[in-house]
C-alpha positions in Angstrom: 0.2 22.2 12.4 -0.3 18.6 13.6 -3.6 16.8 13.5 -4.4 13.5 15.0 -7.3 11.1 14.2 -8.2 7.6 15.3 -11.0 5.4 13.9 -12.1 1.8 14.5 -12.9 0.1 11.2 -15.0 -3.0 10.9 -12.5 -4.6 8.6 -9.6 -7.0 8.8 -6.2 -5.4 9.3 -4.7 -7.0 6.2 -7.4 -5.6 3.9 -7.0 -2.1 5.3 -3.2 -2.4 5.0 -3.5 -3.5 1.4 -5.6 -0.4 0.6 -3.1 1.9 2.2 -0.3 0.4 0.1 -2.1 1.1 -3.1 -1.6 4.8 -3.8 -4.4 4.9 -6.4 -6.8 3.5 -3.8 -5.7 6.2 -1.3 -6.4 8.9 -3.9 -9.8 7.4 -4.7 -10.8 7.2 -1.1 -9.8 10.7 0.0 -12.6 13.2 -0.6 -11.6 15.8 -3.2 -8.4 14.0 -4.2 -7.3 12.4 -7.4 -4.1 10.4 -8.0 -3.3 10.7 -11.7 0.0 8.8 -11.9 1.8 6.2 -9.8 5.3 4.9 -10.4 6.6 2.6 -7.6 6.2 4.6 -4.4 5.9 7.9 -6.1 2.6 9.6 -7.2 1.2 12.7 -8.9 -2.2 14.1 -8.2 -4.4 16.9 -7.2 -6.9 17.9 -4.5 -9.8 20.3 -4.7 -10.9 22.4 -1.8 -13.6 25.0 -1.4 -13.7 28.2 0.6 -17.3 29.3 0.3 -17.9 30.0 -3.5 -14.2 29.8 -4.3 -12.7 26.4 -5.4 -9.0 26.0 -5.1 -7.0 23.3 -6.8 -3.6 22.1 -5.6 -1.4 20.0 -7.9 1.3 18.0 -6.3 3.5 15.0 -6.0 4.4 12.7 -3.2 6.1 9.5 -2.0 5.3 6.6 0.2 8.5 7.1 2.3 7.9 4.4 5.0 6.3 1.0 4.7 6.7 -1.3 7.8 4.5 -4.3 7.3 5.6 -5.9 10.6 4.0 -3.0 12.6 1.5 -1.9 9.9 3.2 1.6 9.8 3.3 3.8 6.7 4.2 7.4 6.0 3.4 9.5 2.9 5.0 12.8 2.2 3.7 15.2 -0.4 4.0 18.8 -1.6 1.5 20.8 -3.7 1.2 24.1 -5.4 -2.0 26.1 -5.9 -3.0 25.8 -9.5 -4.0 29.5 -9.9 -2.1 31.3 -7.2 1.0 31.4 -5.1 -0.1 29.0 -2.3 2.0 26.0 -1.4 1.3 23.1 1.0 3.4 20.3 2.4 1.9 17.3 4.2 3.2 14.3 6.0 0.7 11.6 6.9 1.7 8.7 9.2 -0.7 5.8 9.6 -0.5 3.0 12.2 -2.9 0.1 12.0 -3.5 -2.3 14.9 -6.2 -4.8 15.9 -9.0 -2.9 17.7 -10.3 -3.9 21.1 -12.9 -6.6 20.6 -11.3 -7.9 17.5 -12.1 -11.6 16.7 -11.7 -13.8 13.7 -15.4 -13.7 13.3 -15.7 -9.9 13.8 -12.5 -8.3 12.6 -11.8 -4.7 13.7 -8.9 -2.5 12.9 -7.9 0.7 14.7 -6.4 3.2 12.3 -4.4 6.1 13.8 -3.5 8.9 11.5 -1.2 11.8 12.3 -0.9 14.6 9.8 1.7 17.4 9.7 0.3 20.1 7.5 1.9 23.4 6.5 0.3 26.0 4.3 2.4 28.8 2.8 1.0 32.0 1.1 -2.6 31.2 2.2 -4.8 34.2 2.7 -6.6 32.4 5.5 -4.9 31.7 8.7 -6.8 29.1 10.7 -6.1 27.9 14.2 -5.1 24.3 14.9 -8.3 23.6 16.9 -10.5 24.8 14.1 -8.7 22.7 11.5 -8.7 19.6 13.7 -12.5 19.8 14.2 -13.2 20.7 10.6 -11.0 17.8 9.4 -12.5 15.2 11.7 -15.6 14.3 9.5 -13.5 14.3 6.4 -10.8 12.0 7.7 -13.5 9.7 9.3 -15.0 9.3 5.8 -11.6 8.6 4.3 -10.7 6.0 6.8 -14.1 4.3 6.5 -13.6 4.2 2.7 -10.1 2.7 3.2 -11.7 0.0 5.4 -14.2 -1.0 2.7 -13.6 -4.4 1.2 -14.3 -2.9 -2.3 -12.1 0.2 -2.0 -9.5 -1.3 -4.4 -12.2 -1.9 -7.1 -14.8 0.8 -6.5 -14.7 3.7 -8.9 -13.5 7.0 -7.5 -16.3 8.9 -5.8 -16.9 12.4 -7.0 -19.7 13.0 -4.6 -19.0 16.8 -4.7 -17.1 16.5 -1.4 -14.2 18.7 -2.0 -12.6 19.8 1.2 -15.2 22.5 2.1 -13.4 24.7 4.6 -16.0 27.4 4.7 -18.9 25.0 5.5 -16.9 23.2 8.1 -15.9 26.5 9.8 -19.4 27.9 9.6 -20.9 24.7 11.1 -18.2 24.8 13.8 -18.8 28.4 14.7 -22.5 27.8 14.7 -22.0 25.1 17.3 -20.3 27.7 19.6 -23.1 30.3 19.2 -26.0 27.9 19.1 -26.8 28.9 15.5 -26.3 26.6 12.5 -25.8 27.5 8.9 -28.9 26.8 6.9 -28.6 23.8 4.6 -30.0 24.2 1.1 
């Protein structure tokens, strides 16, 4: 399944690029993810996702496979295995940064375009592309905003309880179709 996201960040392109080139920063900025080891362009880490009351952990490894500074293009490829199950996931994330419309030296703005190719194997839940795209939009928006933050490289990782909550995202999305929303605690 292929997902596409685009976000304008109020940050200079060189700062956003530097954050994407630091795999530990990428792990700190992505909700629910932790990078535990980095060696060159290779990394090891995990990601936590929730499906209602169930929390699922994926442990994996990946590589920064493309780094084109002249066009601000990068590609990360990773694979993960469910910690307590048979599930497997592969992901390829391509990022392209460019100056956003209205960019000036006084008001820097960067457009981040992110394309994700995601494959789940052995998952009990089959979800359509449209649902996953809509459910991932707020998550990726938060990730990109964190990547555009000038203190992303030095800020401690945020464990704000925001594992990828597939159930809440799907419930909110279905509620928007029917006019009913899930009650918030």
